[in-house]
N, C-alpha and C positions, 0 to 999 in steps of 0.2 A: 320538771317540777310542775306540780299542779297548784294553781293559785287557790287561796281559800274561797269558800262559798258559804254565804249566810245559810245556816241550817234551816231557818224558816222558809227561805226561798227554795231551797232544795226540796223541801217537803210539800211545796205547792204544786198542784197538778198543772200540766201544760194547758194553754188556752184551748178549750174544746173545739171551737170553730176552726182554728188552724189545724188541729189534729185531724178533724174530719176532712178538710181539704186535701190532706196528704193521701187520703184513701183514693183520690182521683188519679194519682200518679200511675201512668201506664194504662189507664182505662180508655177504651175507645167507645164512642157513642155514635151509632150510625145515624144518618140524616132522618130516617123514618122513626128513630127513637132517641131524640136528643136528651141530654141530662135534664132532669127536673130537680133543681136545687132548692130544697126547702129546709136548709140547715141554718140559715141566718135571715133575719127579718128586716135588716136595714134596707131602706129604699134603694133601688138600683137605677131608677130614672133620675135625671137632673132636676133641679128646681124649675118651676114654671118660668117661661121666658121673661116675664116682667121682673121677676126676682133676680134672674141672672143679669138683666140689664141694669138693675140697681147696683148689683155687686160691681159690674163693669164701670158704671158711673163713679162709684166711690173710689175704685182703684185708680181711675184716671184723673179725677177732679178733686179728691179730698186728700191732701197731704197727710193729715193726721191718721188716715186709715193705715198707714205704713209705719206708725210709731208705737212705742209703748203707750198703753192707756192705763186707767186706774186699775189697781189689782182686783178690786171687787166688781169691775165691769163698768160699761158706759152708763152714766147717770140716767140718760133718757130711756135706755132699755130697762133698767131697774125700776124706774118710775112707771113705765108702761105695764110691765108685768104686775107690779103692785096694784095698779088701778084695775086691770082686767081681772086679777084674782080676787080682789076685794068685791067687785061687782058680781063675779061668777059664783063665789062661795058664800057671799052674804056676811063677810067679816071685814075687819079693818087690818090692812097690811100696808105698812109704810115702805117707801123706797129704801130706807136704811135697813130694812129687814129682808132685803133681796141681795143676793150675790150671783154674779154670772161666772160660769166655770167653763173649762175646756171639755165640754160634754158632760153627760149625767154620771158616767162612771167616776169622773174626777170629783163631781159633786158629792158622791157617796164617800169616796176616799177622804175628801177634805173634812166632811162632817164627822166621819168616824174617827179621824185622827184627833179630833178635839174631845172625843168621848171615851175612848178605850185604848189601853196599852197592853203590853205583853202580860199575860196571865188573867186578863179580864175576860168576860163572857158576853156574847151577843146572841139573842134568840132569833133564829131564821126559820120560818116555815119551810117545810119540804113538800114538793120539790122546790129547791132554791135557785136563784139566779147565780150561775157559777162565778161570775166576776165578783159578786159580793163575798162569796165564800173564799175566793182566791185572795182578796185583799186582807181579809181577817187572818188567813193562814200566814201571809207574808209578815204580818205585824205580831204574830204570836198570840192573837186573840182567839179564844175558843168559840167556834160556832156551835151553839146548842140547838139541835134540830127539834122543831115543833112539827110533829106528824099531823097532816091535815086529813088523811083518809081519802075515801073514794070521791067525795065532793070537792076536794082541794080547797075548802074554806077553813082557815085556822080558827081555833076556839080560844077566846080569852081565858076561860077557866083552866084549860089545859096549859096555856102559857104561864099562868100564875103558879102552877106547880113546878115549873122549871126555874123560877127566879131564885137566885142564890146571892150570897154576899158580894160576888164579883160581877153580877149582871149589870150591864151599863145601858143596854138599849134593846128594843124590839124593832125588827125591820119588816115592813109589809110592802108588797108590790101589787098595785091594782090599777087597771087590769093587769093580770099577773103574767109575768114571764118566769117560768115556761108554761104555766098551766092555762093561761087565757081567761081564767074566771075573773069576774068582777065582784069584789067584796061588797056585800050589803052594807049600807050606811050604819046599821045598828051594830054590825061586827066591828067596823072601824071605831065607832063610839065606845064599844066595850074595851077595845085595846087602849084607846086614849085614856079612859077612866082608870084602867089598870096601871098604865104607865104613870099617870099623874099621882095615883095613890101610893105607888112604890118608889117615886123619885127617879124614874127612868126616862130616857128619851124614847119617843115613838117616831121612827123614821118612816115616812110614807112616800114611796117612790111612785110617781104617777107619770112615768115616761109616756105611757100610752093613753093618757086621759082624753086626747082628742078623738079617740076611736071607741070610746065607751058607748054602749048601745042605749044607755038610759038617758032620758031627757033631764036637763037641769043638772045641778051640782051632785056629784056622787056621794058627798058627805057634807056635814055642817061643822066640821072641827074648827074652822077659822072663825065661826060665829061666836065661839067661846072667847071672851076677852083675855082669858088666861092662857091662850094657846102658846105664846112664846116660851112659857115655862116648861112645856112638854113636847110640842110638835116640831119636827124638822121635815120640811117638804122638799122633794126633789122633782125636777122636771127636765125634759130634753126637748130642744127645738128641732132635733134631727129628723124625727119621724113626720111631724106635721108639715114642715117646709122643705123636706128632702135636703137637709144641710149636714148630712153625716160627715162629709169630708171637712167641714168647717169647724166641727167640734164646739157646739154651743149648748150648755146646760145651765141649770139654775138651782140655787138653794134658797128656800124661804125659812128663816129662823130668827130667833132673838138677835137683836143688834149686837149685844155683848158676845154672843156665840160667833157671829160673823167677824168680830175683831180677832178672834182666835183663828178662824178659817183663813183670814187674810195672811197670817203668818205662813200657813201651809201653801197657799196659792202663790205667794211671792217667792217661795223657795223652789217650787217645782215648775212654775210656768211664767212667773212675773205678772202676766196679765192674760186674759183670754184674747183670742185673735180678733182684730178690729173688723175685718171684712165680714166675718161670720156674725158678729154682733149687729153690724149695720143691716145685714140681710134679715136677721131675726126681728129687729125692730120694724123694718119695712113690712115684713110679713105679718106681724101682729096688727099693724095699722091698716093693711090693705088686702089681705088674703083671706078674710073670714069666710066669704062665700066659696072660695076655692077649696079651703080646708073642709068645709061642710060637704062638698062634693067628694073629696077623698074619703071622708068618713062613710058616706053612703056606699061607695064602692067596696070598702073594706067590710062593711056589714053584709053586703051582698055575697062576698066571698065567704064570710063566716057562715052564712045560711047554706051555701053550697057545700061547705065542709060538713055541717051537721046532717044535711040530707044524704050526703055520700056515705057517711059512717052508719047511718040508719039502714042502708042497704048492704053493707059490707059484713058478711057472715064471720062471726067469731071475734071481731074487733070490738073494743069498748071505748067509747069517747068519754074521757074523764072531765075534760074542760075544753071550752072553745070560746075565744073572744079576742078582740083587738087583732093581734098578728099571729096568734098561736092556737094550735090544737094539740092537746096532750092526751095520748091514747095508750091503751093496753093492747098488746098484740097477741094473737093466738098461736104463734109458731113456736116450735120446740127450741129453737136457738135462743140463748139469752140475748138481750137487746144489743150489747156491743157487737157481737158476732152477726146478729141479724141485720143491724144497720149497715155493717160493712158489706154483707152479702147483697143487700139491696142495690148497691152501686153497680155490681156486675150483672145481677139477675133481673133488675127492673129499671136501671138507669135513674135511680132516685137517691139523692143525698139528703139525709136527715140525721138528727142526733139521738143517741140512746138515752134513756132515762137515767142511766148510771152517772151521766155527767151532771145531773142535777140532784143527786142523792148522796148521803154519807156512804163511804166505802162499805161494801158488803150488804147493803140494804137489798132485800129480796124483791121489794116492789119495783125498784129501778130496773131490775133485770127483765121485767115484763113490759116496760113503758118506753114510749118514744115521744119526741117533740117534733111537730111539723109546723114550720114557719111558712104560712100560706100567703102572706101579704103581697108577695111579688109574683103570684101565680094567678093568671086571669081565669075566666070561666072555662075556656077550652083546656087550659092546663090542669085545672082541678079535675075536670072530667077525665082527662088522660091519666092523671095520677091514680084515680080510683080504678080505672080500667087495668092499669098495671098491677095494683095491689090485688085485684080480684083474680088475676091470672097466675099469681104466685103459686108455686108448687115446691114444697120442701120435704 
């Protein structure tokens, strides 16, 4: 007897990164050509020593670190994020407008659970972040693709033409995953005004904000006193402080919205992990200079990627920034087959563009995502050497 399966879950594609890892089964990588894994951008190094020491101190000395905490997160962390975001974005954000979550993916799911149900629609620019699409599929919410074209920058006017009676939100990720591009402030403002005029939520996921190449705030949306009526902001502590395993994210939204979010969080996790929150708070207060150094290193790797593709014949760099390069490849194989072939022929693991596009989209079959954040200068040079030597 086969147990029943939720049809929406059955229709949801498998996790792309896990699928790609299965391509490594049986593969052998000789010492002179080790695997270059550019399939996922999560930091692979541990947090800096001082932060690990703070985690250890809390684990040993703070009994509350091992208990349930507030569903919406530690008050001190909520207040710290509110204060830093208010100063950084030039607006007013109160601690009661901040919630801490078990990672930014949960932040998205929690926010979206308050906005859309089965049969509703949400606009996602393509290429989209696959976990956003997967959550919508699981909930029976239709993801409406907003084509961005060669520059990967979405157009508010094009989005306006996609809005229907069941549209509930527009989702933007900047710096973008998978495209790497940084959305100009005027583009974000255009989407904000569109969402405000049409009574929609604008979700802005800034997981990679700490690695934006621009000086100053990337937008001024929080400077509008009416932002709580339209804007929902998402953030991850994982990238800046290397806390991926601790799962710490955040939502900034209207306090009334967070009261609804609290229902979701209490049901799925009860509260975010205490040690991760303690680490995030200590990092925000003490690691500003260290994070600035991490940003400089990521920007140097971004520059190396741009220079490398300028020399690589037939390849087209569509977007590059934060942790990602999104490219169009010249080879005859469609991107899923090409990506799998790269494991054996070049010792490179990356993701095909089809994992970030609607099914059957022809553009995705020519595209690839390269997550370069964990590859140093020597590794990037080796990567381009292997791509140059490809023969199909």
